[in-house]
N, C-alpha and C positions, 0 to 999 in steps of 0.2 A: 765479329762482323766479317762479311766476305770482302775479299780484296778487289778493289775496283781498278782495272787496268786502263779503261777508257772512260774517262769522266763524261757524264752526260749521255752515254749510250745505253741501250737496252740491256738488261740482265735477265736471263731466263734460267730458272733453277729446276732441276729434275732429280729424281732419286733412283735408288737401286744400284748401288755400288756392286761391281763384280759381274754385271751382265755384259753380253757381247754387244759391241757397238759396230754398226755398219755405217761407214762414212758416207756423207752425202756430197762428196766432191768438195768444192771450195766454198760451199755455203757457210757463212759465218753468221751465227745468230747474234753474236755480240761483236763489238769491235768496229773497225772502219768499214768492213764489208757488210752490205745490207742484203739480207735474203728475202724470202717470200713474206714472212711475217713482219719483218722489220720495215719492209717497204710500205705496209699498210698503215693507216691511222686508226687504230682500234678505239672502241668506246672506252670510257674511263670506268673504274670500278664503282664509283658512286652512282654513275648512270645505270650501270648494270643492276645495282641494288634496287633502284626505282622500278626497273622492269620486273624484277623478281617479286617485289612487294605488290605491284599492281596486277600481276598475272602469274602466280607461281606455277600453275598447272601446265604452262607451255614449256617448262624447263625439264630436262632429264639429267639425273645424276648418274654419271658413268663410272663404273669400277672395272678394272681389268679382270678378265676371266681367270687369270692365274695370280691375281693379287693376294696379298696376305690379309689375314682377318683384321688387322689394324686399319687397312684402307676401308674395309666394309664398315667398321665402327665409325670412322670419320665421315663416311657417306651418310650414315644414320643421323649423326648430329646435324649435318646440313639439311637433310630431309626434314628433321624436326622443325628447323627454322622455317622452311618453306610451308610445312603443314600449318604453322601458326598463321600464316597469311592467307591460307586457302579457306577463308570464311567470308561470309557475306551477311550484311544486316538487312533484314526484311521487315518493313513496317507492318504491324498488325493492329487491327482495331481491338479495343479492350471492351469486353462484355463485363460490365460491373457485377452482373449476377454470378460470374465465375470467380470473382475476387473473394478471398477468405481473409478476414481480419482475426488475428489471434490476440485475445485478451489474456492478461496474466495478472494475478493478484496473489499476495501472500496473506495467509490467515494464521492466527495462532490457535492451534487445536489443543484443548486441555481435556484429556481423557477423564471422564467421570465428573466433569463440572456440574455442580448442583445449584440451582437457584433457590434462594431462601424466600419462601412465601409466608404470608399470614394465613395459616391454615391452607385452604385451597385457593385463596385470593392472593393477587399480587399486592405488593406493599405500596400504599399510597402515602402522600404527605400527611404527617401527623400520626401515622400508625407506627407501632413498634414491631420488632422481630418477635415471632411467636415463641412462647415458652413451650417447646415440645413439638412444634410443627415439623421439625426435622429431627428424626430419632435415629434409627439405624440407617446410615447412609451407604450408598453403593460400595461394594467391594472394589470397584474400579477406582475409587478415590483412595482414601487412606483409612477408612473406618470399616467396621464389620465385626463378625464373630471370629475369634481366634482360639487356639488351644495352647496351653502352657504345660510343660512336663518338668517335674522336679527330679533330683538326682536319684530318687528311689523308684522312679517310673510312674509316680502318681500323676494323672492328667487332670488339668483344670481348664474348663471352658470359661471364656470371658467375653464380654461384649464391650465394644468401644462406641460411645455415643457423644454427640455434640448437641447441646441444648441452647439455642439462641434465647436471648432475654427480651421479653416483651416490653421492658422498660427502656430499651434502647430504641430511640424514635427518630424517624425521618423529619428533619426540621429545615427551615430556611431562616438563617440568623447570622449575625456577625460572629466571626471567629472569637471565642471567649478568651483566647490567649494573646490577642493583639488589641491595640488601641484604635486601629483603623476601622473606618466604616466600610466593611467589605463583606456583606452578607453572601453566604454560599449555601447550597444544599448540602446537608451533612447528615450522617448517622450519629446522633448525639446520645451518649450514654450517661452524661452527668456524673453522679456519684455511683452509678450502677456498673456491674460487670457486663460485658458484651455477650459472652457465652460461657457455658460450663462444659468441661471435658470430663467424662465419666468412664472409668474402667470398673466393670462389675463382674466379679467371679460368680459363676452360677452356684458354687459352693465354696465356703471359706477355705483358705489354705489351712491345712491341719496336719496332725501327725506328730510323733515324737521328734523333738529337735528340728522343728519346721524351718527355723532360721538357717540351719546348716544344709537342710535338704534343698532349699531354693538358691543357696549361694552359688554364684558363678554360672547359673543357668540363663539361657537366652529367653528373652521375652520381646515380642513386637508390640510397640505402642505407637499408634497414629502414624504408621508408615515407616517406622525406623526401628532397627534392632538395638537392644540394650542387653547388657549383662548385669544380673542382679548382684549387688554387693550386700544389701540388707533389706529385708522386709520384716517389720515387727508390727505390734499393735498400734503404733503411732508414727511410723517412719518408713519411708522407702528411700533407699540409696541405689542409684543406677549408674552404670558406666556405659558411655556411648563409645563404641570401638571405632577408632580411625583405621586400624589395621589389626588383623588377627593372623598369627603365624605359628605353625607347629614346627619346632626345631629339635634336632638331635644334638647331643653334646658336640661342640666344635663347629656347628653350622651357624650361619649369620643371615641377617636380613637387614634392609636399610629402611630408615624412616626419617623423612625431612632432612636428608643429608647426613644423618648419623648412622653408624654401623652398630647393630645390636647383635651380640654373640651369646649363645647359650654355652656356658663353660662346663656346667655339670648339673646333674640332678641327684640329690642326696636324700637319704631317709633320716627323719628326725623323730624323736619321742616327745610328745606333748601330752601331759596329763595322763600318762599311762598308755596312751595310744600312739600309733605310728602315723606320721604324715610325710609327704614329700615336699621338698623345697627346691627351687631352681636358682642356680647361681648365674647371674646375668651381668654381662659387661656392656657398657655403652660408652664408646670413645674413651676407654681407659678407666672409667669409674665402675667398680664392681660391687654388687650387693647380692645377698641371699634373700629370696622372697618365698615365703611359705605359700603353698597352694591355697587359693581363694582369697589371698591378700594382695595388696598392691604397694608399690614403692615408687618413688621418683628416682630414677637412675640416669645420671648424665643429663638431667633436665627433661627427661621423658618419663611420663607416667606409664608404668608397666604393671599389669594385673595378671596374675597366674591363674588362668581358668582351670587348668588341669596339669598334673605332673605324674610321671610314672617311671619306676625302675623295676625291671624284670628280676624276679628271684630265681628263675630257672634258666634264663638265657643271659649269659654274661655279655655285658656291653650293650644290652638293649634298654634304652631309656629315651624319654622325650619330655617336652613341656610345651603346652599350648599357651602362648602369650597374647594378651589383649594389649595392644600398644597405642598409646596416645588416647585421643578422644576426651570427652568432657565427663566430669563427675557431676551428677545431678542429685541434689539432696532435697527430698520432699518430706517435710515434717508437718504433721497435722496442726492446723490453726496457726500457720505462719506462712510467710512468703517463700516461694521456691528459691533455691540457690543453685547456681551453675558455677562450678569451680570456686566455691565459697563466696561468690558474688551474688547478692540478693537481687531477684527480679521483683521489683516493687509492683508490677502490674499482673503478677500471677500469684494467686493466693490458694493455699492448700486447705480445703475444708475436710478432706478425708484422706488418710494414708494408713491403711491397716490391712489385716488379713482378709478383709472382705472386698477390698478394692481401693480405688483412688478417685478423688474428685478435685478438680481445679476450677477456680473462677478467674477468667481472663478479661482484662481491660485493655483499651487502646493505650491508656496511660494512667498512672496512679493519681496524677493531678486532675481534678474534675474539670478544670479549664482546658485541658488538653485531651480529655477523654472523648474524642470524636473522630470520625473518618469522613473526610471531605469527598464529595462526588468526584469521580475521575481518578481516585487513588486506591491503594490497596493496603491491607494490613496482614503481615506475615506473623503467624503464631510465634510468640517470642520464646517459647520453650522447645517445642519439637521442630518447628521450622519447615514442616513438610506440607503445610497447607496455608491458605490465605483467604481472607475476605476481599472480594473484588467489587468495588462500587463503580458501576459504569458512569462515564461522563454524562453530565446533564447540560444541555443547551436550552436556556430559558426562552429563546426567541425562535430558533430554527424550526421551520415547518409549521409555524402558526400564522393565523390571520392577524395582520396589524390594523388596529383602529387608532386614529389619532384625533384628539380634540384640542384646539388651541385658538387663541384670539386671532381674529382677522383685522380687528380695529378695537378701539376702546369699548365699543358697544355691540360688536358682532363676534360670534364664535363660529368656527368652521370645523367641518368633519372631513377627515380623509379615510376612505374605506374602499375595500375591493368587493364588488358586488358578487352575486351568486354566479355570474357568468365569467368572472375573472377580470372585469374592467375596474380600474382604480381611478377614483375621482375625488377632488376636494370641492366641497360645496358649503355655502353658508347655511347654517341651520337654526341658530338662535340669535336674538338681539334684545337689547334693552327696550322696554316699552313703558308707557305710562297708562295707568288704568283709566284716567280721565281723558286719554287720547288727545292730550294737548301737546304731546311730543316734548314736554318739558320734564327732564329728569331731575326733579328738584324737591320731591316730597315723598311721603310714605306710600304713595300709589305707584311707585316704580317697581317693575318686576322684569323677569327674563321670559320672553315669549318666543314663539316660532318666528323665524325670519319672515319679514312681512310679505315677501313674494311667494312663500310656500303656503298654500291654502289648506293643506291637510293631507289626509290619507284615505284613499278608497280601498275598502276591503272586499275582495272578490270572492270570499269563501263564507261569509256570514252576514247577518243583518236582516232588516225588514223593509228595505226599500226607501230608507231616508233620502231626502233630496240631496243630490250631489253638489259638488262645488261649481262655482261660476268663475271662469278664468278670463283674464284679458291678456293681451300679448305680453310676453316676458314673465308671466307668472307660472308657478310650478304646482304639480300635484303628484303625490306618491301613490302607486298602485301596488297592493300587497296581496299575496295569496298564501295564507298560513298553511294550507294543505300541501301545496307543491313547494313551499318555501322559496317563492320567487318574489322579487320586488323590482319596481321600475320607478324612476323619477322622470316625469315628462314636463317639458316646458312648452307652452303654447307660443309658436313662432309667428304664425300669421293666419288670418281668415281671408280667403280669397273667394272669388265668384263661385268657383266650382269645387273648391276643396279647402280643407283645413290642414295646416302643417304643424306637426309637433316635432320636438327634438327629444330623442332618447338620450338623456344627459350622460349616463355612464358609458354607453356605447358610442356616443358622439355621432349619432346617425339621425337623419330626418325621417319622419313617418308622415306620409301624405294620405289623408283620408278623404275620399270623394264625398261631396255633398249632394244629397237628393233634395233639392230646394234648400231647406234649412237643417236637414237631419243628416247626421253622419254616424257611422258605425266603426268603432276602433277595435281591431283585433290585436290583442297583445297577450303574450303568454298563452294560456289555455282558455282564456275568457274573452268575452265580447262585451263592450260597453257602448251605449248609444249616447249621443249628445245632440243638443239643439244649438244652432249658431244664430246669433243675432248680429247680422252684418252691419246694421246701422250703429248699434252700440259697441260693436267690436268685441263681443264676448261669446263664450260658449258655456252651456250649462249641461252637466252630466245628468242623465235621467237614470237613476238607479232602480233596479227591480228587486224582487225577493232574493234573499241570500246575498245581498250586497249592502254595504254600509259605508258611512263616511264620517270621519272625525276631523274637526277643525283644531283640536288641541294637541295633536301629536303627529309625528311623521316616523315611518318605520322603514328599515332596510334589512335584507338578509345578506350575509357575507358569503364569500366563496365556499366556506365550510359550513354553511347553513346555520350560523349563529344569528340570532335576531337582535337588532339594535332598535330600541324604542326611545325616541326623543320627545319629551312631553313638556308643554308650556308650564311656566310657573304662574303665579297670581298673587293676589293680595287678600288677606283675611283680616278685616278690621284695619288695624294699623301695622299688621305684620306681613312681611313678604313670605310667600310660599316659593321655595326654590324651584327652578326648572330642573328636570331630572333626565339623565341619560341612563337607560337601563339596558343591560345586556343579558340575554338568555342563551345559555350554552346548550350543546347537543344532548345533555343528559335529559333535559325536559324544557324546551324553549316555549312551551305553552303554559308553564307553571305561572301562577300569579306572583310568586316570589322570584324576583330577578336574582341572577347570580352575582352581578356587579352593578352598583348604582353610583352615579356621580351626581353632584348637585352644583348648580350655578346660581349666583345671586347678583343683584346690583349693589355695589358698594355705596353706602349712604353718603360717604364723604366725597369721593372723586367720581361717582356715578359710572364706574367701569363695570363691565360684566366680568366676574371672576369666580374661581372655585370657592365654594362655601368652606372657608377654613375651619369652621366648627365641625363639619362632617363632610369632607370633600369626597372620599371614596369609601364605600362600605361593601362588604361581601356577605352573601347568604346562600341558602340552598346548596348547590354543588360546590360553591366556594366558601361555605360557612367556616370550615377549618382553614384558616389562612394565617400567614405570618407577615407582619409589616415592620420594616426596618427603616429608620430615618438615616439618611446619608447626607451629612452636612447640615446646613441651617434650614434649607427649604425643600430638599429632594427626598422623596420617599420611594421605596421599592416594596412591592407586595407580591406574594406568591400564594395562590389558592390551591385547594386540594384537587380540584378537577384539572388544574394545570394552567390557569390564566396567570400571566405575569404582567404586572402593572408598574409603570414608572410615572410618578406625577410630581409636580413642582408647585409650591404655593406662593412663590415670590411674585409680586405685582399681580397680574391677572392669572398667572399659572398656566399649566398645560397638562395633558394626560396622554400617555401612550399605553395601549393595551395590546397584549399578544394572546390570542385566543387559540387553544388547541382544538383540533378537529375531533378528537376523542379523549377519553380519560387518560391522563398521564400517570404512569406507574414507574416505580424506581427499581432498577435492576441491580440486585445484590446477589453475588454468587459465592459459593464455597468452592475453591479450586486447589488442585495440587500446585506447589510452587514451581515445579518443572513443567514446561509446556513445549510442544512440538510445533515448529513453524512449517506449515504446509503451503507449497506453491501450486496453485491451480491455474490451468489454462482452459480457454474456451474459444471455439471457432464460431464466428458470426458472419453472416452474409447480408447483402443489401435486403432491407425489409425486415430483418430480425428485430425482435424487441428484447431489450436488456433492462430489467428492473424499471419498467415503465418508459424507457427511452427506446426510440425506434431508429435503426440505421437508415436514414432517409437518403443519404447520398455519400459518395466517396469522392473526395476532391484531392487535388494535389498530385494526381497521377499524370505522367507525361502523355501527350496525345500526338501522334500514335506511339505505341510502344514498339521499339525495335527488337526483333528476334534475331539472334545470331545463328546462322546456318553454316555448319562446317562441311566442306566438300572433301572427303578423303582422297588423298593423292595416291591411289593404288596404281602401281606400275611406273612411278616416278623414277625408281632406281633400276638401272639395267646394266648388263655387262657390255664391255667394249665391242664384242662381236655381235651385239644385238641392235646396234645403232642403225636406224633407217634413214633413207634419203631425206624424208620429210622432217627429221629431227633437227631443228634449226638452232635450238638454244640448249647448250650443254654445260654441265659442270663436271669436269674430269678430275677424279681423285686418284693420285698416284702418278709417278713419273713415266717417261717413255720406255723404261725397261719393263713396266707391267701394264701400261695402259696405251692401247693403240691410238686413242683419240688425242692423248697428250702428244704422242710422237707426231701424229698427223698435223696438228695445229702448230707444232714447232718446226715443221718441215723436215723431220728426221725419220730415218728408217725405224722400224720396230723389230726387235727391241734395241734400244740404245742405252748403254750402261752409264753409270755415274762417272766412270773414269773418262769416257769420251766427252761428257758434259764439262768435266773439269778442264780437259784440253781445249775445249771451245770457249772456255771462260764463261760458261753459262751458270755453273753451280759449284760452290765450294763445299768441302766436307762440313757436315753438321748444320747445314743451312736449310731454310725452307722459304718458299715464296708463294704468293697468290698473284696470278696474272690473267688479264683479259686479252683475248686474241680473236681475230676475225679471219674467215677464209671462205671464199665462195659463197658469200651471203649468209654464212653461219657465224654465230658468236659462241665462244667457249671461254669459261673461266677455268683456268688450270691451277689446281691446288696440289702441291707436292713438295717433297723435301729429299734430302740426301739419304736418310734412313727412314724406316717405317715410323719411328717415334717423331721424326721431324715432320712427316706428313700429318700425323695426328695433331701436332701442335698447330699446323697451318689450318686444318679443318676446324679445330676448336675456335681459332681466332675468327675465321670467316663466318661461322655460325653465330658467334656472339656479335659480330658486326651487323649481320642481317637482323638479329633480334633486338639488340640493345643500342645499336649505333656506336659500339665500342671502337675507340681509336679512330673516330670519324675523320679527324684532321689528316691522318696519314692516308686514308683512302680517297679523300676529296681530290678530284682531278688527276688521280694516279692511274696508270695502267699496270704498274708492278709495285708490290710492296713486299718487303722482307719481314718474316715473322721471327721474332727473337724471344728469349725467355724460355720457360718450360711449359709443359702441357697444362699445369694447374694455373699458371699466370702468364699466358702468352701476350705479346704486344706487337703491333705493326709499326714499321717505319717505311716511309715513302722512299722508293728508289727512283722511279721514273713516272 
């Protein structure tokens, strides 16, 4: 710290020791004498900062014309701080059409993924995987045509095939290996295999001593390389290599943390012939292994594929080691073995010189021999491919139809019509054939809800008289050609018009009356009616190609399925159930409904309820269906076309039906076990459509958006001999020995050396200060130190104060601060 001789007085620090000092008489910058600068009341440093931040372009950074490079560097740091503040925010309107939205998604790409179909058709519920529908599969997967070569150079072509089993069937049923009522969509193999894997040589392996010829040779099977240990007329033994290494004597390799060293290769005589053997050491255990044989050494399986000792070149020898990996034993008419452990779901039906055939199950236990939708099965032997059964959502994307009691005698329907409007309406109620409204005998039945008069058909018929409606009554209007349906309620008959209510759309329809006649335009058809204002009724006048039924009411759903609700009745002493029939898109004009529900009046409590003897039946497109009981009263049904039904028979019961827009098929693929995750991006703009969705608006953006505009401060740094009269705001870098502006604002001659400053008690050695001074209406910040490095320290501190408010407490209210520390970590202390 500098020595303070006069407490409370101003201290001014300058640099450049060794420069000539011209005295300025008796002017004392510090001490009891008050000179030009001391006599003024300068702005404080924190006030100066506010001026700089608000208008940095009005300031000039001044460096001495003869200053050292370090002063220039210090000026650059201060200029950087000023440049930061020389920016302005400008509000800009946002054009949403210019906005780009980047969408990103990750997808799993499986090269060579192959769907399994039934012949050329996709797999439906109740159908099995085809036997032979998938034969030679793409080379991009793991199967195809290959070539194998024995040690004698004989080449054998072979084909790899996978045959799915047609007896492995898509079903909807409880999981057979659990006691829970939890039906799922599954690929059920029962006691059958799921697929066969076949390796067929185009010509049998042959030749003298064929077993030795193929021994230790490479063969690729279903995407993986193996080394042949044995192939005979009833057995294949393969070795799957974890690592293959060719070593010379003395060389090593590592495997799973163990060091494997080839000690030597020696020649042996066996049966009158010569063979080579490798002497191998694994972590201190040493064994001799004859070529084409294997041993476990130090806990590691080692198979000697090849070994050689030169008879002409001394010291030339090597051995090729197959290290680790699994031993696979395939014996005809038995289960496959891996490392002597039996795979009870892989059965070998052929293993000989002609080839190999394996039968693979999901599990050996028939109760577990299934694959649930949404899961996958990896081949248990080769592990290079898998069956992938895509997830199945039984409800998603389907039209929901719900039938349930509204009271003990009335049932209601909830459905979404062809326009997408969803409504709940009463459709059936208990009635008495004798019309005495007494539900007490065998004449009780379920009929149309009393306010529904029936259905007008606008596409067929012979002009039968239409219905007569009073206010509050309903009629359905159906066009089977366009698959449109409406439910109208008569609201009122007025002097000049009739008002209907479109029930599903919840909108009024006003039809003008010409005396007593009105014309109703609805859908693509026109219907006339006559109003009897006295009686408060209207009667539809149906022409040709128009018909009317009082016994049923019909609706089309949003996906064009037809729902037909038909009244029940009485035949003798027997009740005929009311029916709700559903016709799906496969053929909704067929006389056979796909789904039929039956409602009856209970003889005991007179409630309308599901007919428990035959509540829900399926036919036509849903003829192949699976029904599972869940609990005491709940049932779940899945049909082949894709309808999913939940119904309950407790008390009056209820029914929920989920109808697919089109045929549901099941996605089962054969795929490699290794997949690549692909990240895709896509730019979209306002108005673009993405998978049926349209970018209609972009919300959440600030209004308006501020744009930052930077104004370059070209010319902000100048030399001390370039200062103009109009330059009123200055930052001088360097002491009075090198900077004329510093000398001027200190009231000193130029140049003034550090020694003179020391005499005037302005600056001590190794010190640095930052000071604000005013003169003649001009303001200057003087930044300097005793040596060049001291000035650098002061400029760094001032730049950081401007940018980050560093050491703000020291600068607040101060005209002079001393900068201590070093250039990497400077800090300011308030002096005055």
